DRENPA-3360 file (N, C-alpha, C; in nm, 2 decimals, always signed):
BEGIN
1 = MSHRPLDM = +0.07/-0.12/+0.02/-0.01/-0.03/+0.00/+0.09/+0.05/+0.03 ~ +0.03/+0.22/-0.05/+0.08/+0.34/-0.06/+0.05/+0.46/+0.05 ~ +0.17/+0.47/+0.11/+0.16/+0.63/+0.20/+0.08/+0.75/+0.19 ~ +0.06/+0.75/+0.03/-0.04/+0.88/-0.04/-0.17/+0.80/-0.07 ~ -0.26/+0.76/+0.05/-0.40/+0.75/-0.07/-0.46/+0.85/-0.15 ~ -0.43/+0.96/-0.12/-0.54/+1.04/-0.18/-0.47/+1.05/-0.35 ~ -0.35/+1.08/-0.34/-0.33/+1.03/-0.50/-0.30/+0.94/-0.57 ~ -0.36/+0.80/-0.49/-0.44/+0.64/-0.55/-0.57/+0.70/-0.60;
9 = LKRDQRAA = -0.61/+0.78/-0.52/-0.80/+0.81/-0.54/-0.81/+0.89/-0.67 ~ -0.67/+0.98/-0.67/-0.69/+1.10/-0.78/-0.66/+0.99/-0.95 ~ -0.56/+0.91/-0.93/-0.52/+0.85/-1.05/-0.62/+0.78/-1.09 ~ -0.70/+0.72/-1.02/-0.85/+0.63/-1.05/-0.93/+0.72/-1.10 ~ -0.94/+0.83/-1.04/-1.02/+0.91/-1.12/-1.04/+0.94/-1.23 ~ -0.85/+1.00/-1.26/-0.88/+1.03/-1.38/-0.85/+0.94/-1.51 ~ -0.87/+0.79/-1.42/-0.84/+0.68/-1.54/-0.99/+0.68/-1.58 ~ -1.12/+0.70/-1.47/-1.21/+0.65/-1.50/-1.26/+0.76/-1.58;
17 = DRAPHRAR = -1.22/+0.89/-1.55/-1.29/+0.99/-1.65/-1.21/+1.04/-1.81 ~ -1.09/+0.91/-1.83/-1.04/+0.94/-1.97/-1.17/+0.92/-2.07 ~ -1.13/+1.00/-2.17/-1.24/+0.97/-2.32/-1.22/+0.83/-2.37 ~ -1.32/+0.79/-2.43/-1.31/+0.63/-2.45/-1.21/+0.63/-2.55 ~ -1.19/+0.70/-2.65/-1.12/+0.69/-2.76/-0.95/+0.69/-2.73 ~ -0.93/+0.72/-2.59/-0.76/+0.69/-2.57/-0.74/+0.53/-2.44 ~ -0.86/+0.52/-2.45/-0.84/+0.36/-2.39/-0.80/+0.30/-2.50 ~ -0.72/+0.19/-2.48/-0.66/+0.11/-2.50/-0.74/-0.05/-2.51;
25 = KFPNTDTI = -0.77/-0.06/-2.66/-0.84/-0.20/-2.71/-0.75/-0.29/-2.73 ~ -0.71/-0.44/-2.71/-0.63/-0.51/-2.74/-0.74/-0.64/-2.81 ~ -0.70/-0.69/-2.89/-0.80/-0.78/-2.94/-0.81/-0.96/-2.85 ~ -0.92/-0.98/-2.86/-0.94/-1.08/-2.76/-0.83/-1.25/-2.80 ~ -0.78/-1.27/-2.74/-0.69/-1.42/-2.76/-0.78/-1.54/-2.83 ~ -0.77/-1.58/-2.97/-0.82/-1.66/-3.01/-0.76/-1.78/-2.99 ~ -0.86/-1.92/-3.03/-0.81/-2.04/-2.95/-0.65/-2.09/-3.02 ~ -0.59/-2.02/-3.14/-0.44/-2.10/-3.15/-0.39/-1.95/-3.07;
33 = DSLDSTSF = -0.38/-1.86/-3.05/-0.32/-1.77/-2.95/-0.32/-1.84/-2.84 ~ -0.42/-1.87/-2.76/-0.41/-1.90/-2.65/-0.31/-2.11/-2.61 ~ -0.25/-2.15/-2.74/-0.19/-2.27/-2.74/-0.06/-2.25/-2.67 ~ +0.01/-2.11/-2.71/+0.15/-2.08/-2.72/+0.16/-1.95/-2.62 ~ +0.25/-1.98/-2.53/+0.31/-1.84/-2.42/+0.40/-1.83/-2.43 ~ +0.43/-1.73/-2.43/+0.53/-1.64/-2.42/+0.68/-1.65/-2.27 ~ +0.79/-1.62/-2.29/+0.88/-1.68/-2.17/+0.85/-1.54/-2.07 ~ +0.78/-1.44/-2.11/+0.77/-1.34/-2.03/+0.60/-1.34/-1.99;
41 = GGAYHHGG = +0.55/-1.43/-2.02/+0.42/-1.44/-1.95/+0.27/-1.39/-2.06 ~ +0.19/-1.43/-2.10/+0.05/-1.41/-2.20/+0.04/-1.49/-2.30 ~ -0.03/-1.51/-2.40/-0.05/-1.54/-2.53/+0.05/-1.51/-2.64 ~ +0.11/-1.62/-2.71/+0.17/-1.56/-2.80/+0.12/-1.52/-3.01 ~ +0.11/-1.44/-3.01/-0.01/-1.40/-3.12/+0.05/-1.45/-3.26 ~ -0.04/-1.50/-3.31/+0.01/-1.54/-3.42/-0.05/-1.45/-3.56 ~ +0.06/-1.39/-3.62/-0.03/-1.34/-3.75/-0.11/-1.37/-3.81 ~ -0.22/-1.36/-3.88/-0.34/-1.35/-3.98/-0.36/-1.26/-4.07;
49 = PYDATLAS = -0.49/-1.35/-4.14/-0.47/-1.22/-4.27/-0.59/-1.07/-4.24 ~ -0.64/-1.10/-4.09/-0.72/-1.01/-4.07/-0.66/-0.92/-4.00 ~ -0.57/-0.92/-3.93/-0.43/-0.82/-3.81/-0.47/-0.67/-3.95 ~ -0.43/-0.70/-4.06/-0.42/-0.58/-4.17/-0.53/-0.47/-4.11 ~ -0.62/-0.56/-4.06/-0.77/-0.47/-4.07/-0.80/-0.38/-3.91 ~ -0.70/-0.44/-3.84/-0.70/-0.36/-3.70/-0.68/-0.22/-3.67 ~ -0.77/-0.18/-3.58/-0.75/-0.03/-3.58/-0.61/+0.05/-3.57 ~ -0.49/-0.03/-3.47/-0.41/-0.02/-3.40/-0.30/-0.04/-3.58;
57 = RNGNKMYS = -0.32/-0.06/-3.62/-0.24/-0.11/-3.76/-0.33/+0.04/-3.87 ~ -0.36/+0.09/-3.83/-0.45/+0.21/-3.95/-0.45/+0.31/-3.89 ~ -0.37/+0.34/-3.81/-0.43/+0.49/-3.72/-0.29/+0.58/-3.79 ~ -0.21/+0.54/-3.88/-0.15/+0.67/-4.00/-0.19/+0.63/-4.18 ~ -0.23/+0.71/-4.23/-0.25/+0.69/-4.35/-0.14/+0.65/-4.43 ~ -0.05/+0.69/-4.41/+0.08/+0.65/-4.47/+0.13/+0.50/-4.51 ~ +0.08/+0.45/-4.38/+0.13/+0.32/-4.33/+0.04/+0.22/-4.35 ~ -0.11/+0.23/-4.35/-0.25/+0.17/-4.31/-0.26/+0.09/-4.47;
65 = PVEAVKES = -0.27/-0.05/-4.39/-0.25/-0.17/-4.53/-0.43/-0.15/-4.56 ~ -0.53/-0.10/-4.50/-0.67/-0.07/-4.58/-0.67/+0.06/-4.66 ~ -0.57/+0.15/-4.63/-0.58/+0.28/-4.74/-0.50/+0.27/-4.84 ~ -0.40/+0.14/-4.87/-0.33/+0.11/-4.95/-0.46/+0.05/-5.06 ~ -0.51/-0.01/-5.03/-0.62/-0.11/-5.09/-0.76/-0.09/-5.11 ~ -0.79/+0.05/-5.06/-0.86/+0.16/-5.10/-0.98/+0.13/-5.20 ~ -0.88/+0.17/-5.33/-0.95/+0.24/-5.41/-0.99/+0.08/-5.51 ~ -0.91/-0.02/-5.48/-0.95/-0.14/-5.56/-1.08/-0.24/-5.44;
73 = NIEALKAT = -1.09/-0.18/-5.34/-1.21/-0.22/-5.26/-1.33/-0.14/-5.32 ~ -1.29/+0.00/-5.33/-1.46/+0.03/-5.38/-1.48/+0.02/-5.52 ~ -1.36/-0.06/-5.61/-1.40/-0.10/-5.70/-1.52/-0.28/-5.72 ~ -1.40/-0.29/-5.62/-1.53/-0.44/-5.58/-1.65/-0.40/-5.54 ~ -1.64/-0.34/-5.44/-1.81/-0.29/-5.39/-1.91/-0.24/-5.53 ~ -1.83/-0.16/-5.54/-1.92/-0.13/-5.73/-1.98/-0.27/-5.82 ~ -1.93/-0.35/-5.79/-1.92/-0.48/-5.89/-2.01/-0.60/-5.83 ~ -2.03/-0.54/-5.70/-2.10/-0.64/-5.59/-2.25/-0.60/-5.58;
81 = PREYIQDS = -2.37/-0.72/-5.60/-2.51/-0.69/-5.57/-2.50/-0.66/-5.39 ~ -2.61/-0.52/-5.39/-2.67/-0.47/-5.25/-2.67/-0.60/-5.12 ~ -2.72/-0.72/-5.21/-2.77/-0.79/-5.10/-2.64/-0.87/-5.06 ~ -2.59/-0.90/-5.17/-2.42/-0.97/-5.12/-2.35/-0.89/-4.96 ~ -2.38/-0.76/-5.05/-2.27/-0.67/-4.91/-2.35/-0.67/-4.79 ~ -2.49/-0.66/-4.81/-2.61/-0.70/-4.69/-2.53/-0.81/-4.57 ~ -2.56/-0.96/-4.66/-2.49/-1.03/-4.56/-2.37/-0.99/-4.52 ~ -2.27/-0.99/-4.57/-2.13/-0.94/-4.54/-2.10/-0.85/-4.43;
89 = LEKHVPLQ = -2.23/-0.79/-4.38/-2.24/-0.68/-4.29/-2.31/-0.73/-4.16 ~ -2.40/-0.83/-4.22/-2.51/-0.85/-4.11/-2.51/-0.95/-4.05 ~ -2.48/-1.08/-4.13/-2.43/-1.17/-4.10/-2.30/-1.25/-4.08 ~ -2.19/-1.14/-4.11/-2.06/-1.18/-4.08/-2.01/-1.29/-4.17 ~ -2.03/-1.26/-4.28/-1.97/-1.35/-4.35/-1.86/-1.31/-4.45 ~ -1.75/-1.39/-4.50/-1.68/-1.32/-4.65/-1.79/-1.24/-4.73 ~ -1.74/-1.17/-4.81/-1.78/-1.10/-4.90/-1.79/-1.18/-5.04 ~ -1.89/-1.22/-5.09/-1.88/-1.30/-5.21/-1.97/-1.23/-5.33;
97 = GTATIPPG = -2.00/-1.29/-5.43/-2.07/-1.25/-5.57/-1.99/-1.14/-5.64 ~ -1.83/-1.10/-5.59/-1.82/-0.99/-5.69/-1.81/-1.03/-5.84 ~ -1.88/-0.93/-5.95/-1.86/-0.92/-6.07/-1.94/-1.05/-6.15 ~ -2.00/-1.11/-6.02/-2.08/-1.22/-6.09/-2.24/-1.19/-6.17 ~ -2.24/-1.07/-6.20/-2.32/-1.01/-6.29/-2.25/-0.93/-6.36 ~ -2.23/-0.90/-6.52/-2.15/-0.84/-6.58/-2.21/-0.70/-6.58 ~ -2.12/-0.58/-6.62/-2.21/-0.44/-6.61/-2.22/-0.39/-6.75 ~ -2.35/-0.35/-6.67/-2.46/-0.31/-6.76/-2.61/-0.36/-6.75;
105 = MSDMRGDK = -2.58/-0.49/-6.71/-2.71/-0.60/-6.64/-2.74/-0.56/-6.57 ~ -2.84/-0.59/-6.50/-2.93/-0.58/-6.36/-2.95/-0.65/-6.26 ~ -2.94/-0.66/-6.09/-2.93/-0.71/-6.01/-3.05/-0.80/-6.01 ~ -3.09/-0.85/-5.90/-3.17/-0.91/-5.83/-3.31/-0.83/-5.80 ~ -3.27/-0.65/-5.75/-3.32/-0.57/-5.70/-3.38/-0.48/-5.85 ~ -3.34/-0.51/-5.95/-3.35/-0.45/-6.07/-3.26/-0.34/-6.10 ~ -3.15/-0.31/-6.01/-3.05/-0.19/-6.07/-2.95/-0.23/-6.17 ~ -2.90/-0.11/-6.23/-2.81/-0.18/-6.30/-2.65/-0.16/-6.26;
113 = MNYEEGAD = -2.56/-0.28/-6.30/-2.45/-0.28/-6.23/-2.36/-0.19/-6.34 ~ -2.30/-0.09/-6.29/-2.24/+0.02/-6.34/-2.10/+0.00/-6.25 ~ -2.00/-0.08/-6.32/-1.87/-0.06/-6.31/-1.80/-0.09/-6.44 ~ -1.63/-0.07/-6.42/-1.57/-0.12/-6.54/-1.53/-0.27/-6.51 ~ -1.50/-0.36/-6.60/-1.43/-0.49/-6.62/-1.26/-0.44/-6.59 ~ -1.19/-0.51/-6.51/-1.07/-0.49/-6.49/-1.00/-0.62/-6.62 ~ -0.85/-0.63/-6.61/-0.80/-0.71/-6.72/-0.82/-0.83/-6.62 ~ -0.76/-0.91/-6.74/-0.74/-1.05/-6.71/-0.58/-1.10/-6.66;
121 = LMRERDAP = -0.57/-1.10/-6.54/-0.42/-1.10/-6.46/-0.36/-1.23/-6.48 ~ -0.45/-1.31/-6.53/-0.36/-1.46/-6.59/-0.34/-1.48/-6.71 ~ -0.46/-1.43/-6.81/-0.42/-1.46/-6.93/-0.40/-1.35/-7.04 ~ -0.42/-1.22/-6.96/-0.37/-1.14/-7.09/-0.24/-1.05/-7.11 ~ -0.17/-1.07/-7.16/-0.04/-1.02/-7.19/-0.04/-0.88/-7.19 ~ -0.11/-0.79/-7.26/-0.11/-0.60/-7.22/-0.20/-0.61/-7.06 ~ -0.17/-0.65/-7.01/-0.24/-0.63/-6.87/-0.09/-0.58/-6.77 ~ -0.20/-0.43/-6.70/-0.11/-0.40/-6.62/+0.01/-0.46/-6.55;
129 = GGAYKRYD = +0.17/-0.47/-6.56/+0.25/-0.49/-6.46/+0.26/-0.66/-6.55 ~ +0.18/-0.65/-6.67/+0.19/-0.82/-6.72/+0.14/-0.89/-6.67 ~ +0.14/-0.99/-6.73/+0.05/-1.13/-6.72/+0.12/-1.22/-6.61 ~ -0.01/-1.27/-6.48/+0.09/-1.32/-6.39/+0.15/-1.47/-6.43 ~ +0.28/-1.47/-6.42/+0.36/-1.61/-6.40/+0.35/-1.66/-6.55 ~ +0.39/-1.56/-6.67/+0.40/-1.57/-6.77/+0.53/-1.48/-6.81 ~ +0.60/-1.58/-6.89/+0.74/-1.52/-6.90/+0.74/-1.48/-7.05 ~ +0.83/-1.38/-7.08/+0.89/-1.39/-7.25/+0.96/-1.49/-7.32;
137 = FIPYRDDD = +1.00/-1.55/-7.23/+1.10/-1.66/-7.34/+1.03/-1.82/-7.33 ~ +0.92/-1.79/-7.26/+0.83/-1.92/-7.28/+0.69/-1.90/-7.38 ~ +0.71/-1.99/-7.45/+0.57/-1.95/-7.53/+0.46/-1.99/-7.53 ~ +0.32/-1.94/-7.52/+0.21/-1.98/-7.45/+0.12/-2.03/-7.59 ~ +0.02/-2.14/-7.56/-0.10/-2.18/-7.64/-0.25/-2.07/-7.60 ~ -0.33/-2.04/-7.69/-0.43/-1.95/-7.69/-0.55/-2.03/-7.58 ~ -0.54/-2.19/-7.58/-0.61/-2.27/-7.51/-0.58/-2.27/-7.39 ~ -0.39/-2.21/-7.34/-0.31/-2.28/-7.23/-0.38/-2.16/-7.10;
145 = LKGKGEPS = -0.53/-2.20/-7.05/-0.56/-2.08/-6.94/-0.49/-2.09/-6.80 ~ -0.40/-2.22/-6.78/-0.34/-2.22/-6.66/-0.19/-2.13/-6.68 ~ -0.16/-2.13/-6.81/-0.01/-2.07/-6.79/+0.10/-2.21/-6.79 ~ +0.07/-2.32/-6.84/+0.18/-2.38/-6.82/+0.30/-2.40/-6.94 ~ +0.25/-2.35/-7.03/+0.36/-2.33/-7.12/+0.40/-2.46/-7.21 ~ +0.46/-2.40/-7.32/+0.55/-2.54/-7.42/+0.66/-2.57/-7.38 ~ +0.68/-2.71/-7.41/+0.60/-2.81/-7.44/+0.51/-2.88/-7.30 ~ +0.51/-2.88/-7.25/+0.46/-2.90/-7.09/+0.33/-2.91/-7.16;
153 = FTIERDAK = +0.22/-2.80/-7.18/+0.07/-2.81/-7.20/+0.05/-2.93/-7.32 ~ +0.13/-2.94/-7.39/+0.09/-3.00/-7.57/+0.11/-3.16/-7.50 ~ +0.19/-3.19/-7.41/+0.26/-3.33/-7.37/+0.11/-3.39/-7.23 ~ +0.08/-3.29/-7.17/+0.00/-3.31/-7.05/-0.16/-3.35/-7.12 ~ -0.18/-3.25/-7.25/-0.35/-3.29/-7.31/-0.33/-3.39/-7.38 ~ -0.22/-3.44/-7.44/-0.19/-3.57/-7.53/-0.24/-3.68/-7.45 ~ -0.14/-3.67/-7.34/-0.17/-3.79/-7.24/-0.31/-3.81/-7.20 ~ -0.38/-3.72/-7.19/-0.52/-3.71/-7.09/-0.60/-3.78/-7.25;
161 = EHKARLRK = -0.56/-3.71/-7.35/-0.63/-3.73/-7.50/-0.64/-3.90/-7.49 ~ -0.46/-3.93/-7.51/-0.46/-4.08/-7.51/-0.51/-4.20/-7.39 ~ -0.52/-4.14/-7.29/-0.61/-4.22/-7.15/-0.76/-4.20/-7.20 ~ -0.77/-4.10/-7.23/-0.94/-4.10/-7.29/-0.98/-4.23/-7.41 ~ -0.90/-4.21/-7.46/-0.94/-4.33/-7.60/-0.89/-4.49/-7.53 ~ -0.83/-4.44/-7.44/-0.78/-4.63/-7.38/-0.96/-4.64/-7.32 ~ -0.95/-4.54/-7.26/-1.07/-4.58/-7.13/-1.19/-4.61/-7.23 ~ -1.20/-4.50/-7.32/-1.34/-4.57/-7.43/-1.33/-4.71/-7.46;
169 = HGASNSVG = -1.18/-4.74/-7.56/-1.19/-4.87/-7.60/-1.20/-4.95/-7.53 ~ -1.16/-4.95/-7.40/-1.18/-5.06/-7.30/-1.34/-5.10/-7.26 ~ -1.37/-4.97/-7.27/-1.57/-5.00/-7.24/-1.60/-5.05/-7.33 ~ -1.57/-5.02/-7.45/-1.65/-5.13/-7.58/-1.61/-5.22/-7.57 ~ -1.48/-5.28/-7.57/-1.43/-5.45/-7.56/-1.41/-5.51/-7.45 ~ -1.52/-5.48/-7.29/-1.47/-5.52/-7.19/-1.49/-5.68/-7.17 ~ -1.41/-5.75/-7.09/-1.44/-5.89/-7.10/-1.58/-5.91/-6.99 ~ -1.63/-6.02/-7.06/-1.76/-6.07/-6.98/-1.91/-5.94/-6.97;
177 = EYEMQPNV = -1.90/-5.91/-7.11/-2.01/-5.83/-7.17/-2.11/-5.88/-7.23 ~ -2.23/-5.88/-7.13/-2.39/-5.88/-7.20/-2.46/-5.86/-7.29 ~ -2.48/-5.97/-7.34/-2.56/-5.90/-7.50/-2.67/-5.98/-7.50 ~ -2.80/-5.98/-7.56/-2.91/-6.03/-7.60/-2.89/-6.04/-7.72 ~ -2.93/-6.19/-7.74/-2.90/-6.26/-7.84/-3.05/-6.34/-7.85 ~ -3.09/-6.42/-7.99/-3.22/-6.48/-8.00/-3.14/-6.65/-7.97 ~ -3.00/-6.69/-7.92/-3.00/-6.81/-7.94/-2.95/-6.84/-7.81 ~ -2.91/-6.96/-7.74/-2.90/-7.02/-7.67/-2.76/-6.98/-7.59;
185 = NSYNRSSN = -2.76/-6.96/-7.45/-2.64/-6.95/-7.40/-2.56/-7.00/-7.41 ~ -2.42/-6.91/-7.49/-2.30/-6.95/-7.53/-2.19/-6.82/-7.52 ~ -2.07/-6.89/-7.57/-1.97/-6.77/-7.52/-1.93/-6.81/-7.66 ~ -1.85/-6.66/-7.68/-1.78/-6.65/-7.84/-1.61/-6.59/-7.76 ~ -1.51/-6.67/-7.81/-1.42/-6.67/-7.74/-1.33/-6.55/-7.81 ~ -1.36/-6.53/-7.97/-1.36/-6.43/-8.07/-1.34/-6.28/-7.99 ~ -1.49/-6.27/-7.97/-1.51/-6.13/-7.91/-1.55/-6.11/-7.72 ~ -1.50/-6.23/-7.66/-1.52/-6.23/-7.53/-1.61/-6.16/-7.48;
193 = TTTRQRSV = -1.77/-6.20/-7.53/-1.87/-6.22/-7.47/-1.99/-6.32/-7.43 ~ -2.05/-6.30/-7.36/-2.18/-6.40/-7.29/-2.27/-6.37/-7.32 ~ -2.35/-6.46/-7.45/-2.48/-6.42/-7.44/-2.53/-6.54/-7.40 ~ -2.69/-6.48/-7.34/-2.78/-6.57/-7.26/-2.93/-6.53/-7.31 ~ -3.01/-6.66/-7.27/-3.09/-6.67/-7.32/-3.19/-6.58/-7.23 ~ -3.29/-6.49/-7.27/-3.37/-6.41/-7.23/-3.54/-6.47/-7.19 ~ -3.56/-6.54/-7.32/-3.70/-6.61/-7.29/-3.72/-6.74/-7.35 ~ -3.81/-6.81/-7.31/-3.80/-6.91/-7.37/-3.87/-6.91/-7.50;
201 = SAAGGGQP = -3.96/-6.80/-7.51/-4.00/-6.82/-7.64/-3.92/-6.75/-7.74 ~ -3.82/-6.70/-7.74/-3.69/-6.72/-7.79/-3.60/-6.77/-7.84 ~ -3.60/-6.96/-7.76/-3.55/-7.03/-7.79/-3.53/-7.10/-7.97 ~ -3.42/-7.15/-8.02/-3.41/-7.18/-8.11/-3.52/-7.29/-8.17 ~ -3.61/-7.29/-8.27/-3.70/-7.43/-8.32/-3.79/-7.41/-8.25 ~ -3.82/-7.33/-8.12/-3.96/-7.32/-8.04/-3.95/-7.41/-7.93 ~ -3.82/-7.47/-7.91/-3.81/-7.60/-7.81/-3.77/-7.51/-7.68 ~ -3.79/-7.54/-7.58/-3.74/-7.49/-7.45/-3.59/-7.57/-7.46;
209 = SQGLLSPT = -3.52/-7.47/-7.40/-3.38/-7.53/-7.38/-3.36/-7.55/-7.25 ~ -3.22/-7.61/-7.23/-3.20/-7.67/-7.11/-3.18/-7.58/-6.98 ~ -3.26/-7.55/-6.89/-3.22/-7.49/-6.76/-3.31/-7.38/-6.80 ~ -3.44/-7.41/-6.83/-3.53/-7.28/-6.84/-3.66/-7.34/-6.81 ~ -3.78/-7.29/-6.78/-3.90/-7.32/-6.72/-3.98/-7.38/-6.86 ~ -4.03/-7.50/-6.86/-4.10/-7.53/-7.00/-4.25/-7.54/-6.97 ~ -4.36/-7.52/-7.08/-4.50/-7.48/-7.02/-4.56/-7.58/-6.97 ~ -4.66/-7.57/-6.91/-4.72/-7.70/-6.85/-4.80/-7.76/-6.93;
217 = SATGMSNS = -4.85/-7.88/-6.90/-4.93/-7.97/-6.92/-5.08/-7.94/-6.90 ~ -5.16/-8.00/-6.96/-5.29/-8.04/-6.88/-5.28/-8.08/-6.77 ~ -5.19/-8.16/-6.74/-5.26/-8.22/-6.58/-5.18/-8.13/-6.52 ~ -5.16/-7.98/-6.54/-5.08/-7.90/-6.44/-4.95/-7.95/-6.37 ~ -4.87/-8.03/-6.49/-4.72/-8.05/-6.43/-4.60/-8.00/-6.57 ~ -4.56/-8.00/-6.48/-4.41/-7.99/-6.63/-4.38/-8.11/-6.72 ~ -4.34/-8.10/-6.83/-4.28/-8.21/-6.89/-4.15/-8.21/-6.91 ~ -4.10/-8.09/-6.86/-3.95/-8.12/-6.85/-3.88/-8.18/-6.72;
225 = NDIRRSNT = -3.76/-8.20/-6.78/-3.68/-8.28/-6.62/-3.60/-8.18/-6.56 ~ -3.60/-8.09/-6.60/-3.52/-7.97/-6.55/-3.59/-7.91/-6.43 ~ -3.67/-7.83/-6.42/-3.75/-7.74/-6.35/-3.91/-7.79/-6.35 ~ -3.97/-7.82/-6.23/-4.10/-7.88/-6.22/-4.20/-7.80/-6.12 ~ -4.32/-7.77/-6.20/-4.38/-7.65/-6.12/-4.54/-7.70/-6.14 ~ -4.60/-7.75/-6.04/-4.73/-7.80/-6.03/-4.82/-7.72/-6.03 ~ -4.98/-7.71/-6.10/-5.04/-7.63/-6.07/-5.15/-7.63/-5.94 ~ -5.09/-7.66/-5.81/-5.15/-7.68/-5.67/-5.29/-7.62/-5.67;
233 = TGKKFSDG = -5.27/-7.47/-5.71/-5.43/-7.40/-5.65/-5.50/-7.43/-5.75 ~ -5.51/-7.48/-5.85/-5.61/-7.47/-5.96/-5.68/-7.67/-5.93 ~ -5.57/-7.74/-5.89/-5.64/-7.86/-5.79/-5.69/-7.86/-5.70 ~ -5.66/-7.80/-5.58/-5.70/-7.73/-5.44/-5.88/-7.71/-5.50 ~ -5.88/-7.59/-5.57/-6.02/-7.52/-5.58/-6.07/-7.66/-5.64 ~ -6.10/-7.70/-5.72/-6.20/-7.86/-5.81/-6.20/-7.92/-5.74 ~ -6.13/-7.96/-5.64/-6.11/-8.12/-5.53/-6.22/-8.05/-5.43 ~ -6.21/-7.92/-5.41/-6.31/-7.84/-5.29/-6.44/-7.87/-5.35;
241 = LKRRFGSL = -6.47/-7.84/-5.43/-6.60/-7.81/-5.54/-6.65/-7.95/-5.55 ~ -6.57/-8.08/-5.58/-6.59/-8.19/-5.62/-6.65/-8.26/-5.48 ~ -6.58/-8.19/-5.39/-6.62/-8.30/-5.21/-6.76/-8.21/-5.16 ~ -6.78/-8.09/-5.22/-6.89/-8.03/-5.16/-7.01/-8.07/-5.29 ~ -7.02/-8.10/-5.40/-7.13/-8.16/-5.45/-7.15/-8.28/-5.45 ~ -7.01/-8.41/-5.40/-7.06/-8.52/-5.40/-7.10/-8.51/-5.26 ~ -7.13/-8.50/-5.18/-7.19/-8.47/-4.98/-7.32/-8.43/-5.08 ~ -7.35/-8.33/-5.18/-7.51/-8.26/-5.17/-7.58/-8.39/-5.24;
249 = RRKKNADE = -7.50/-8.50/-5.33/-7.56/-8.59/-5.38/-7.61/-8.65/-5.29 ~ -7.55/-8.70/-5.22/-7.53/-8.85/-5.06/-7.65/-8.81/-5.01 ~ -7.66/-8.69/-4.98/-7.78/-8.63/-4.87/-7.90/-8.67/-4.96 ~ -7.88/-8.60/-5.12/-8.00/-8.63/-5.20/-8.10/-8.76/-5.18 ~ -7.95/-8.85/-5.22/-8.02/-9.00/-5.25/-8.04/-9.05/-5.07 ~ -8.03/-9.02/-4.97/-8.03/-9.08/-4.89/-8.20/-9.06/-4.82 ~ -8.24/-8.91/-4.87/-8.33/-8.84/-4.82/-8.45/-8.91/-4.95 ~ -8.45/-8.98/-5.07/-8.54/-9.02/-5.15/-8.53/-9.18/-5.08;
257 = D = -8.46/-9.23/-5.03/-8.47/-9.38/-5.00/-8.54/-9.36/-4.85;
% end
């Protein structure tokens, strides 16, 4: 404790009456920063992409990162529909939808998009500062959109086309291909294909082939020795009628006697 308590009260009063803009505001410690601690105590701050927007780094306009990209941000906002800007401000989501609507067209609200399209830095050689990752000593084709250069682009393109042809040829002549034919089950060694019988009516000569169901006879049984199926439902119904009519006939004869 200090031996001058009056000075302590005055210092606390001045701190309480200090203007809000003079109060120091430090960003809260995030999850990654809390994992590392410094030797003198406290969390170690890992730099991130959003550190450039902190007020502590934008106090002087000569060294402000936000001031350096002010014009490009204004152009990006011109090319962004109003709905996406509202979502970014209200819902705290990254800005999206920039330049999705061409200049001169109407947005979702019917407003005309008035902005100027910039150069494609990936493909246009006359772009300000030159095309991105394109060198004067390397030739490029017009359809080389990724800037791979020659002969790498041609070699990779030919390799992809060769693989596509092999895949297509292999799919057309694959082993074990099934094809419907009006013949009996057979295997063709020349084309490596297996043909299967689809129905009994398609069998050669009108005769049922082995392994297929044959039409039933009048007695309800199949004439084939392979697979047999009896007409049990019709027999049960006819037997029931016979028993009923037989019992009625016997009862009538007993009454007459």
